[in-house]
Phi, psi and omega in degrees: 000127186294148177242150186176178174279150185256121179249120181287156181305320169308317178292316178300318181292325174300314178304309176308313178292325176300311184304318186291324174285327171296324186285320181298317179295323175300310177302317178289336183266351181283154183293146186301322188300325182281319186273337179079006183262173172287147175289143173242115185294129172238119184275156184302323178302313182295317181296324178296315181297317179301319190291318181296325180287325179293319184291320177289320175299315171303313167305324168300313180299316188288330179288332187278337185272141184228166178242114180292138176282144188284136180276131174299124184200000000 
């Protein structure tokens, strides 16, 4: 029987959303020369709020993740 962490579906979806948010932030903060788009100003306060939100979401994922106990057998 394989052993590993158990990640509930809702926590997995939260991780997928976090990944997408990180990609969006990366795109928003890259120089316009790289992306070819107009620069969008992102304030340090807005970034701080995004990172705080992601940290809270990660806390939720970690809290939902469990390590199954090995069954005697």
